[in-house]
C-alpha positions as CSV (number, residue, x, y, z in Angstrom):
1,M,0.0,-0.1,0.1
2,L,3.0,2.4,1.0
3,R,4.5,1.6,-2.5
4,N,1.4,2.7,-4.4
5,L,1.1,6.1,-2.2
6,L,4.8,7.2,-3.5
7,F,3.7,6.2,-6.7
8,S,0.7,8.5,-7.1
9,V,2.6,11.4,-4.9
10,L,5.8,10.9,-8.3
11,V,2.9,10.9,-10.9
12,L,0.9,14.0,-9.6
13,Q,4.4,15.8,-8.9
14,A,5.7,14.4,-12.7
15,L,2.2,16.4,-13.8
16,H,3.1,19.2,-12.0
17,D,6.3,19.5,-13.5
18,F,4.8,18.9,-16.8
19,R,2.6,21.9,-16.9
20,A,5.3,24.4,-16.0
21,T,6.9,24.6,-19.5
22,S,7.7,28.6,-19.8
23,C,8.4,31.7,-18.3
24,D,8.0,35.6,-20.2
25,P,10.7,37.6,-20.2
26,L,11.0,40.6,-17.2
27,T,9.6,43.7,-17.7
28,G,9.1,46.9,-15.9
29,N,12.8,49.0,-14.7
30,V,14.4,46.1,-16.2
31,D,17.7,47.4,-19.0
32,N,17.9,43.9,-20.6
33,M,17.6,40.1,-20.3
34,V,20.8,37.4,-21.6
35,P,19.8,35.8,-23.9
36,A,17.3,37.6,-24.7
37,Q,13.8,35.3,-25.8
38,D,10.3,35.6,-26.1
39,T,9.7,33.0,-23.6
40,Y,12.0,30.6,-21.4
41,A,11.6,26.7,-21.3
42,L,11.3,25.4,-17.8
43,N,14.8,25.4,-16.4
44,D,16.7,27.9,-18.9
45,Q,18.8,30.1,-17.0
46,A,18.8,34.0,-18.1
47,T,20.8,36.9,-16.5
48,V,18.7,39.9,-15.6
49,T,20.1,43.2,-15.6
50,C,17.8,46.2,-14.3
51,L,18.0,50.0,-14.9
52,T,20.5,52.6,-13.6
53,N,19.9,52.7,-9.6
54,Y,17.2,49.8,-9.2
55,I,18.4,46.9,-7.9
56,V,17.1,42.9,-8.4
57,S,14.1,42.5,-5.6
58,W,16.2,39.9,-3.5
59,A,19.8,42.4,-3.6
60,A,22.1,42.5,-0.7
61,S,23.4,46.1,-1.8
62,A,22.8,48.9,-4.2
63,A,24.9,47.4,-6.1
64,D,23.2,44.7,-7.2
65,N,21.6,45.6,-10.4
66,S,22.0,42.2,-12.3
67,A,21.8,38.7,-11.2
68,E,21.0,35.6,-12.6
69,I,17.9,33.9,-12.4
70,K,16.0,30.7,-13.8
71,C,12.9,29.8,-14.9
72,G,11.0,27.6,-12.3
73,A,7.6,25.4,-12.0
74,G,4.7,27.7,-11.9
75,D,5.4,30.0,-15.1
76,S,8.2,31.5,-12.5
77,W,11.3,33.1,-12.3
78,A,13.9,32.2,-9.0
79,P,17.1,33.2,-8.4
80,E,20.2,31.3,-9.2
81,P,21.0,29.9,-6.9
82,L,18.1,30.5,-4.4
83,V,18.5,32.5,-2.0
84,D,17.4,31.4,1.8
85,S,13.9,33.4,2.8
86,F,13.4,35.0,-0.4
87,S,10.0,34.4,-1.3
88,D,9.0,37.7,-3.3
89,A,8.8,38.0,-6.9
90,V,11.9,38.2,-9.1
91,E,11.9,41.7,-10.1
92,C,14.0,45.3,-10.8
93,V,12.8,47.4,-7.7
94,E,14.3,50.8,-6.2
95,C,14.6,49.5,-2.7
96,N,13.9,46.7,-0.5
97,S,15.4,46.0,3.3
98,A,18.5,45.8,2.6
99,V,18.6,49.7,0.2
100,S,17.0,51.7,1.7
101,C,15.3,55.1,0.7
102,T,16.6,58.8,1.5
103,D,14.7,60.5,3.7
104,G,11.6,58.0,2.5
105,T,10.4,54.5,3.1
106,C,10.2,51.2,1.1
107,N,7.2,49.9,0.3
108,A,6.4,46.8,-2.0
109,G,10.1,48.5,-3.9
110,V,9.1,51.8,-4.1
111,C,10.6,54.5,-2.1
112,E,7.8,56.7,-0.4
113,C,9.0,60.2,0.3
114,N,8.6,61.5,4.0
115,D,6.3,64.5,4.4
116,G,7.7,68.1,2.6
117,Y,9.7,65.6,0.6
118,E,9.7,64.6,-2.8
119,K,11.7,62.9,-5.8
120,S,13.5,65.9,-7.9
121,D,15.9,63.3,-9.3
122,I,14.8,61.2,-12.0
123,S,17.6,59.3,-12.3
124,D,18.0,57.9,-8.7
125,P,14.6,56.9,-7.7
126,R,15.9,56.2,-4.0
127,L,16.1,59.9,-3.2
128,C,14.0,62.1,-1.8
129,T,14.7,65.6,-1.7
130,L,13.3,68.6,0.3
131,V,11.6,70.8,-2.5
132,I,8.6,71.3,-1.3
133,Q,9.2,74.5,0.0
134,C,7.6,78.2,0.3
135,P,9.1,80.4,-2.4
136,A,11.0,83.9,-1.8
137,L,8.6,86.5,-0.3
138,T,8.3,89.3,-3.5
139,L,8.8,92.1,-1.1
140,T,7.5,95.8,-1.6
141,N,8.4,98.5,1.2
142,Q,8.6,95.7,3.2
143,A,11.8,93.1,4.6
144,A,11.5,89.4,5.9
145,D,13.5,88.8,9.3
146,V,14.8,85.6,7.1
147,T,15.4,85.1,3.4
148,G,13.7,82.1,1.3
149,P,12.7,79.9,0.3
150,Y,11.5,78.5,3.5
151,D,11.1,74.9,4.4
152,P,7.7,73.6,6.2
153,T,7.0,74.8,9.7
154,T,9.2,78.1,9.3
155,T,7.4,81.4,10.8
156,V,8.7,84.8,9.0
157,T,7.8,88.0,10.4
158,V,7.7,90.6,7.7
159,T,7.9,94.5,9.2
160,C,6.6,97.5,6.4
161,S,9.7,100.0,5.2
162,A,9.8,103.4,7.8
163,G,6.7,105.5,6.6
164,Y,4.9,102.2,5.5
165,F,1.6,100.2,7.1
166,V,0.1,97.1,6.7
167,E,-3.0,97.9,3.9
168,G,-6.3,97.3,5.2
169,A,-4.9,97.9,8.6
170,A,-4.5,100.9,11.2
171,D,-1.8,103.0,10.1
172,T,0.8,101.9,13.2
173,D,0.2,98.4,11.6
174,T,3.6,97.6,10.3
175,V,4.2,93.8,10.9
176,Q,3.0,90.6,9.4
177,T,3.9,86.5,10.2
178,V,3.4,83.7,7.8
179,T,4.0,80.0,8.3
180,C,5.2,77.6,5.1
181,N,2.9,75.2,5.4
182,Q,3.4,71.1,4.4
183,G,2.3,72.1,0.4
184,G,4.9,74.6,-0.5
185,A,2.4,77.5,1.0
186,F,2.1,80.2,3.4
187,D,-0.8,79.3,5.5
188,V,-1.9,83.0,4.8
189,D,-1.7,85.6,2.0
190,L,0.9,88.7,3.0
191,A,-0.8,92.2,2.5
192,P,1.3,94.8,0.7
193,C,2.8,97.7,3.2
194,V,1.2,101.2,1.6
195,A,2.2,104.8,1.8
196,C,-1.4,105.6,2.2
197,A,-5.1,104.9,2.7
198,D,-8.1,107.3,2.5
199,G,-9.5,108.3,5.5
200,I,-6.5,106.8,7.2
201,S,-3.3,109.1,6.0
202,D,-2.7,111.5,4.0
203,C,-0.3,113.1,1.4
204,T,1.1,116.4,1.9
205,D,1.3,118.0,-1.3
206,G,-0.2,115.1,-3.0
207,T,-3.0,111.9,-3.7
208,C,-3.6,108.8,-2.7
209,N,-3.5,106.3,-5.2
210,A,-3.9,102.5,-4.8
211,G,-1.6,103.3,-1.7
212,V,0.7,105.3,-3.3
213,C,1.2,109.0,-2.4
214,E,1.7,110.7,-6.1
215,C,3.1,114.4,-5.6
216,N,1.1,117.4,-7.5
217,D,2.7,119.1,-10.1
218,G,5.9,120.9,-9.2
219,Y,6.3,118.5,-5.7
220,E,8.7,115.8,-5.7
221,K,9.2,113.1,-2.5
222,S,12.2,114.5,-1.0
223,V,12.7,112.5,2.0
224,I,13.0,108.8,2.0
225,S,11.9,108.0,5.3
226,D,8.5,109.8,4.7
227,P,6.6,108.6,1.6
228,R,3.6,110.8,2.2
229,L,5.5,113.7,2.1
230,C,6.4,115.7,-1.1
231,T,8.1,119.1,-1.0
232,L,8.7,121.8,-3.7
233,I,10.9,121.4,-6.7
234,Q,13.6,123.8,-6.2
235,C,16.3,124.2,-9.5
236,P,19.6,125.5,-7.6
237,A,20.9,128.8,-7.8
238,L,23.5,129.8,-11.1
239,T,26.4,130.5,-10.3
240,G,30.1,130.6,-12.7
241,L,28.6,133.0,-14.3
242,T,30.7,135.3,-16.6
243,D,30.1,137.9,-18.8
244,Q,26.0,137.0,-17.7
245,T,24.1,138.8,-15.1
246,V,20.7,137.2,-13.8
247,D,17.8,138.9,-12.5
248,A,16.8,136.9,-9.6
249,T,19.2,134.8,-6.8
250,G,18.3,131.3,-6.3
251,P,17.5,128.2,-5.7
252,Y,14.6,128.7,-7.8
253,D,10.8,127.1,-7.0
254,Y,8.9,125.0,-9.9
255,N,7.9,127.1,-12.6
256,T,10.0,130.1,-12.2
257,Q,11.4,132.4,-14.7
258,V,14.7,133.5,-14.3
259,T,16.3,135.9,-17.3
260,V,20.4,135.9,-18.1
261,T,21.4,138.9,-19.6
262,C,24.8,138.9,-21.4
263,A,26.9,142.0,-20.6
264,D,27.9,144.9,-23.0
265,G,29.9,143.6,-26.0
266,Y,28.5,140.2,-25.8
267,Y,25.6,138.0,-27.0
268,V,24.2,134.4,-27.1
269,G,22.9,132.9,-30.0
270,E,23.2,135.3,-32.6
271,V,24.2,139.3,-32.7
272,G,21.4,141.3,-31.4
273,T,20.2,138.7,-28.7
274,K,21.6,139.3,-25.2
275,D,18.9,137.9,-22.8
276,Q,18.1,134.4,-21.8
277,I,14.8,132.8,-20.1
278,L,15.0,130.2,-18.7
279,T,12.1,128.0,-16.4
280,C,13.0,125.5,-13.7
281,G,11.5,122.9,-14.5
282,S,10.4,119.4,-13.4
283,S,13.3,117.5,-13.6
284,G,15.0,120.1,-10.8
285,D,16.8,121.5,-13.4
286,L,16.9,125.1,-15.2
287,E,15.4,124.9,-19.3
288,P,16.7,125.4,-21.7
289,A,20.1,125.1,-21.0
290,L,22.1,128.2,-20.7
291,E,24.3,129.3,-23.3
292,A,27.8,131.2,-23.0
293,C,27.8,134.4,-24.2
294,V,30.3,135.4,-26.5
295,E,32.0,138.6,-27.4
296,I,30.7,140.7,-30.4
297,P,33.2,141.5,-33.4
298,E,33.5,145.3,-34.6
299,C,34.2,146.0,-38.3
300,D,37.4,147.5,-39.1
301,V,37.1,150.7,-41.0
302,L,36.5,150.4,-44.5
303,T,39.1,153.6,-45.9
304,T,42.1,151.5,-46.2
305,D,40.4,150.6,-49.5
306,V,42.4,153.1,-51.4
307,N,39.0,153.5,-53.7
308,V,37.4,154.6,-50.2
309,V,37.8,158.2,-49.4
310,E,35.5,158.4,-46.5
311,M,33.3,157.4,-43.9
312,S,31.1,159.5,-42.0
313,P,31.6,159.5,-38.8
314,F,34.9,158.1,-38.7
315,S,36.0,156.4,-35.9
316,S,39.2,157.3,-34.2
317,D,39.9,154.1,-33.0
318,F,39.3,152.9,-37.0
319,T,36.8,150.2,-35.3
320,Y,33.0,150.2,-35.7
321,S,30.7,148.2,-32.8
322,D,28.2,146.2,-34.1
323,G,25.3,147.7,-34.9
324,A,27.0,150.5,-35.7
325,S,26.2,152.9,-39.0
326,A,28.0,154.9,-41.5
327,A,28.0,156.3,-44.8
328,I,31.0,156.1,-47.2
329,T,31.7,157.5,-50.5
330,C,33.7,156.5,-53.3
331,S,36.5,157.8,-55.6
332,E,35.7,159.4,-58.9
333,N,34.7,157.1,-61.5
334,Y,34.4,154.4,-58.5
335,I,31.1,152.6,-56.8
336,I,29.9,151.2,-54.0
337,S,29.9,147.2,-54.6
338,W,26.1,147.0,-54.0
339,A,25.5,149.7,-56.7
340,T,22.2,149.4,-59.0
341,S,23.9,152.7,-61.2
342,I,26.8,153.7,-62.8
343,N,26.2,156.9,-60.5
344,D,25.9,155.0,-56.9
345,N,29.3,155.8,-55.5
346,K,27.6,156.8,-51.7
347,G,26.0,155.0,-50.1
348,K,24.9,153.5,-46.2
349,V,26.3,150.4,-44.1
350,E,26.1,149.1,-40.7
351,C,28.1,146.9,-39.1
352,D,26.9,143.4,-38.6
353,A,28.6,140.4,-36.6
354,G,32.2,141.9,-37.6
355,S,31.2,142.7,-41.5
356,F,29.8,145.6,-42.8
357,V,26.8,145.0,-45.0
358,P,24.8,147.5,-47.1
359,D,21.4,149.3,-45.1
360,P,19.3,148.6,-46.2
361,V,20.1,146.1,-49.2
362,D,18.4,142.7,-48.7
363,G,20.0,139.6,-50.7
364,F,23.3,141.5,-51.4
365,A,26.5,138.8,-50.5
366,G,29.3,140.7,-51.7
367,T,31.8,142.4,-50.3
368,V,31.5,145.9,-49.2
369,G,33.2,148.4,-50.5
370,C,34.2,150.6,-53.8
371,V,34.8,148.7,-56.8
372,A,35.5,149.8,-60.5
373,C,33.0,147.8,-62.6
374,I,29.8,145.4,-62.0
375,D,28.0,143.5,-64.8
376,S,25.2,145.1,-66.2
377,V,25.7,148.2,-64.3
378,A,29.0,149.7,-64.8
379,E,30.8,147.8,-67.6
380,C,34.7,147.7,-69.1
381,V,35.6,149.3,-72.1
382,D,38.3,146.5,-73.8
383,G,38.2,144.8,-70.8
384,T,36.3,142.2,-68.3
385,C,35.0,142.7,-65.0
386,T,36.2,140.2,-62.3
387,D,35.6,141.1,-58.5
388,G,34.9,144.7,-59.4
389,V,38.0,145.3,-61.0
390,C,38.3,145.9,-64.8
391,V,40.5,143.4,-66.6
392,C,41.9,144.5,-69.8
393,E,42.2,142.8,-72.9
394,A,46.1,141.8,-73.9
395,N,48.4,145.0,-75.2
396,H,45.2,147.7,-73.6
397,E,45.5,149.2,-69.5
398,T,43.9,151.5,-68.1
399,P,44.1,155.1,-67.1
400,N,44.9,156.2,-63.8
401,D,41.7,158.2,-64.2
402,N,39.1,156.1,-65.5
403,P,39.2,152.4,-64.0
404,R,36.3,151.2,-66.7
405,L,38.4,152.3,-69.8
406,C,40.3,149.9,-70.9
407,T,42.8,151.6,-73.8
408,I,45.4,150.5,-76.2
409,I,49.2,150.6,-75.2
410,Q,51.6,152.3,-77.8
411,C,55.0,153.7,-78.0
412,D,55.7,157.2,-79.4
413,F,58.6,159.3,-79.9
414,K,58.5,162.8,-77.7
415,S,60.3,164.4,-80.8
416,L,62.7,163.4,-83.3
417,S,65.6,165.9,-83.8
418,N,67.8,165.4,-87.7
419,Q,66.2,162.1,-87.7
420,E,63.6,160.5,-89.4
421,A,61.1,157.4,-88.6
422,S,59.9,155.0,-91.4
423,A,56.4,155.4,-90.0
424,E,54.6,157.7,-88.3
425,G,53.8,157.2,-85.0
426,P,52.1,156.3,-82.8
427,Y,53.0,152.4,-82.7
428,D,51.1,149.5,-81.9
429,V,53.0,147.0,-79.8
430,D,55.6,144.8,-81.1
431,A,55.6,147.3,-84.0
432,V,59.2,148.0,-85.5
433,V,60.1,151.5,-86.7
434,T,63.8,152.5,-88.3
435,V,64.8,155.4,-87.4
436,T,67.6,157.3,-89.8
437,C,70.1,160.2,-89.3
438,T,69.5,162.8,-91.8
439,D,72.4,163.2,-94.3
440,G,75.6,164.3,-92.1
441,Y,74.8,163.1,-89.2
442,H,75.3,159.7,-87.1
443,V,73.9,157.7,-84.5
444,S,75.7,159.5,-80.7
445,G,77.9,157.0,-79.3
446,G,78.5,155.0,-82.3
447,P,80.7,155.0,-85.7
448,K,80.2,157.5,-88.1
449,D,79.4,155.1,-90.4
450,V,76.0,154.2,-87.9
451,D,73.2,156.3,-89.1
452,V,70.2,154.1,-88.2
453,Q,68.7,152.7,-85.3
454,T,65.9,149.7,-85.0
455,L,63.2,150.0,-82.2
456,T,60.5,147.7,-81.1
457,C,57.4,148.7,-79.2
458,A,56.6,146.7,-75.7
459,N,53.8,146.1,-74.3
460,T,55.0,148.6,-71.2
461,G,54.5,151.4,-73.5
462,Y,57.5,152.4,-74.1
463,F,60.2,151.1,-77.1
464,D,62.6,148.3,-76.3
465,E,65.5,150.3,-76.5
466,P,66.5,153.8,-76.0
467,L,66.3,156.4,-78.9
468,M,69.9,157.8,-79.3
469,P,70.3,161.2,-80.7
470,C,72.3,162.2,-84.1
471,V,75.1,164.0,-84.2
472,G,77.0,165.6,-86.5
473,E,80.5,165.0,-88.1
């Protein structure tokens, strides 16, 4: 009977082993299995390697992320060789009883972080970090007793800056406390600190707008410790003025105008402008910027021009101040440089920024003085008008008494004695004249047989050689 019972047990065991024919590949946090197969037969062995920082479920240390396993009965894997006291599933896990979590607890192979901690490093599933913190406070007109971010349960005391109070409270309430909770948020919202509030604290020379004192026109905040006080804007006094005087001493209140005047003989901007009007602006500066005064240039007397014979009144120091007027008279046959008629030999001039200008003549851009000619007004005869001077044609010249008349240059003999010329004069430039002594005479200073001289008329109006007299034998 015992033999029959033992046979039955062996048959049942064989039937059980026959049904467990394969194991599936491991999945979940597994990097690879070697050999890699779709299925593994009973008693097949393989090497399983877990993902980085994962371990096999029976690991003895954090380094055990790879091990040999064997397909056993019941379609399940087991460590190879078997590990005493291990009866859990073969898999890759984050932790176990031998490999713990940092700031967390291992539960079924998974690290569960302690309160206030979370997993922030994807590459290390066993590391819990204190990242559920309350962020640093954004403060305006406030200061905290400790800087953030803040750990859970931390209490922060926030105090308003001088001159500010907690919005919605009395103007003496300047302190608030907030506590960071486990969820990374403060237990209460932090109220802003304000300088003013309707009916609680008024602004001086300003208006309260959303808790901020906005100063009236012409006022500004100048006292940091009192944000409710607006003071009148002032511009500093003008100092270090050179060749200038100011009509009022500073400092100057907002919108005040002051007049700065150049000293005698000086101007600003343009000749004739002596005053600058400046206004104290909202920036605390006088506007526009003050310009320097420059000395007004004088005009030199025009009689240094030989063609100006008179200036009236005449300046004894030979200069005229800016704006001074005078009448000029030109030499005979000369006209003023802005003349419109050949008879305009007199005119009035005015000193303007160091140069004389016609008074009054608009649009004249030339040099004031006396000239010989002006095209279409007083033209040259046998010459060209250039810069008020007649430039004569070749072999022509102007006589001293008429600068517009160009006459041909000629040579002539004052008189001939005991001599005869080959042609009657006068003679043009380059003309050749032969002068012969009368019978019985010869050229003085030469041999008795030389009685002829040959002369050429030069463009100077004289012959190229002097005419020698003829003398008797």
